[in-house]
Residue, then its C-alpha position, 0 to 999 in steps of 0.5 A: m320742472t322735473p328733477l332731471v331737467s333741474a339737475f341738467m340746468s344746474i350742471w350744464p354751465l360747468v360742462t360747457i365751460s369745461l368743454f370750451i376751455g379744453a378746446i382753447l387749450l388744444s388750440y394753443r397746443i396746435e398753434k405751438r406745433s404749427p410754424d405759421l401760427v407760432n406766437r413770436t412776439g413774446f406777448p400773450r394773445w388770444a387763441m387763433m381758434l378760427h385758424t385752427i377750426t378752418n385748418l388755415n396755416v395749421a401743420r399737416d402732420g398726423r398728430t396736429q390734425s388729430m388734436r384739431r379733430t379732438m378740438l372740433l369734437l369739444l366745440g361740437g359738444v359746446v354746440l350740443m349743450f346749447i341745443l340741449v339747453a334750448f330744448a330744456v327751456s322750451t320744455i319748461e315754458r310749455t309746462d308752465 
């Protein structure tokens, strides 16, 4: 295993988790700005990420849509990290 692949395999979990947590936090902020998604029960609930990803019942103002695009970029980063890991693993398997 090359040092570059080894270093990447060491840090990718932290980067991926950080990106995903950032997306979850943005989803909660988007929910607070969207009247149809506001949590009025008083009890904690899971983030409504599917609603925010698909723009379902999300406020249409520019700031909220900008936050939504940022969240989509973060989730795209998570997908990209998994693709890079799959490539790194296939590289390791070919060299062994």
